N, C-alpha and C positions, 0 to 999 in steps of 0.2 A: 257066837256070843260067849262072853267070859263071866266069871264070878269075881266079886270084889275080894281082893286078897286080905282085907282086914275083917269085914263083917260077914263075908261069904254070900252076900246078896247077889242075885242074878242081874247082870248089867244088860239093859235092853239096848236097842238101836235107836235110829231116828234122832241122832244128835244128843243123846242123853249126856248131861254134865258128868264128867269123870276126870280123873287125873292119872296119867300114865306114869308109873313108877319105873318099870323096866319093860322090855318087850313081852315079858311073861306075866307081869303083875300090874293090875289096874285097880284104882280105888273108885267106888261108885259115887253117885251124886250126894249121898249122905256123908261119906268119909272124905271126899275130895275137898270140901270147904276147909277141913283141918289143914291141908297143905296150902290152900289159898291164903289162909290167915297168916301163915309163916311168910309166904311170898309178899303179902301186902303190908307186913309189919313195917312201921315207920320209925320205931324206936327200939333200942336194945331190950327194954322192958317188955314191949309188946312181942318181940321175937321170942324171948325166953318163955313168956307165958303161953304163946301159941305152940311152941315146941313142946312144952311140958304137957299141954292139953292133948296133943297128938300122941305123945308117949303113953300117957295114961289110958287113952282109948285103945292103943295097940295091946298094952299089957292086960287089959280087961277081956280081950278076945283070945281064943285058943288058936294062935297062929304059930307056924313053925319058925325055927331059928333062922331058916333061909329067908323067909319073908321079913322077919325083924331086921336082919342084916340089910336087905334090899331097901327097906324104909329108912334105916339109919343112913345108908349111903345117899338116898334121895334128900333127906334132911340136910346132910352136909353139902350136897351139891347146890341146894337152894341157898344155903348160908354163904357158900363161897361165891355164888353168882351175885348175891346182894352186896357182899363185901367188895367185889370187883366194881360193881356199878357205883358204890359209894365212893371208892377211890377215884374213879373216873370223874364223878361229879365234883369232888374236892379239887382235883387237878384242873378241871375246867374253870371252877370258881377262882382258883389262884391265878390262872392265866388271864381271865377277864379282869381281875383286880389289878394285875400288872399292867395290862393295856390301858385301863382307866387312869392309872397313875402316870404312865408315859404320855397319854393324851393330855392330861391336865398340865404337865410340865412342858409340853411341846410349844415351841416358839416360832412365830412367823413374822416376816418383815418384807415390806416393799423395797427396803434398802438392801445393803449388802454387808451389814455387820450388826452386831448387838453390843450396846454399851456394857462394858464389864465382862464381856465374853470374847473368846478367841475361837476362830474356826480351825478345828483340827483336821477335818477331812471334807473334801467336796465329793459327793457320791454320784449323783446323776440328776437328770431333769425329772421332776415329779409333776403330774398333771391330774386334773379331774374335770369331767364333763357332765353336764346335765342338760337334757332337752325337756322343755316344759311347754305345755299348751296353755295359752292365755285364755282361750274361750271367747265365744261370741260376745258375751256381756262385757268382757274387758275391752274388746275392740270397739264396741259401741260407746263405752264409757270414755275411752281415749278420744274418740271422735268428738264427743260432746265437750270434753275438756279443751280440745284444740279449738273448737268453735268459740268457747267462752274465754279462752286465753288463760286457763288455769291448768294445774298439773293433774295427772291421772293417778289417784291413790291406788286404784286397782292394779294398773300396770306396774307402779312402783313396788307394790307388795309382791307381785309375782316375780319381778326382777330380783328383789332382795332375797326372796326365797330360793331362787335358782342360784344366786351367787353363794349363799350359805351352803347349799348342798354341794356345789362344785368345789368349794373350798374344803369342806369336810372330806370329800372323796380324795382330793389332792393330798391332804394330811395323812389319811389312811395309807395311801400309796407310798408316801414318804416313809411312814413308820415301818412298812414291810421291807424297806431298804435299810432298816436299822438307823435311820436318821432321827435326830431329836430337834431339828429346826429346818425352816425353809427361808431362803432369802430371794430377793428379786421377784416377789410374787406380783403377778398382774392378772387381769381378767380380760377376756375377749368375748364380745357378745355378737351373735349372728342371728338375724331374723330370717325365717322361712315363710313359705305360704301357709295358709290354713291356721293362722294365729299361733305359730310355733316359734319359740325362741330357744337358742342354744347358748349356754354360757360355759366357757372353759377357763379353768384356773391353772396357771403354770408357775413353777418356781424351781429353784435349785435346792435339792435335798443335801443337807450338810450335817456334820457332827460338830457341836460346839461344846466348849468347856469354860466354866467360870474362871476368871483370872483371879488367882490368889493374891491378896495384898500383903 
């Protein structure tokens, strides 16, 4: 067992809450929350306040310069780690925003051109597939609709859902190829046993550019 490097309290076993500063220095359950507050700070103001609180606690105790340096290094390590995580989050948010903008501007057509645009580059075939179970209720509903000579809204809804999902997957695959449009888009529908339908969407991934007038 060790002693808390800050308050000197004996640290017990059995999973007692503590914070490891170095291999030689550990903070006990009373002092560890001061480090936790720095780690969990969500704003700069909270971080500065928590850091100030920890420094005051350390200065109020009769600890050696070596321990003070170790705690200072741990504070800096936590701050550097938080800064790195913040930068990673910002980078991820920027990438997600770029993807959203590209997705919003993405164009698709069952034809082979876009009015007012020219095709700069043909990249490759892009596709998306989705397999969807219609369920026993859908099958029963379709049978009743067939008997009555009406359309099955349940089946129609499932099919529309599958087509949208396959189309979105196709667009995502095209975007990974750095395309900004798809031409010649078509859908293939296959039915399997056990009320399973498969929908595949296919198109040619291209790069288009608006024609300057």
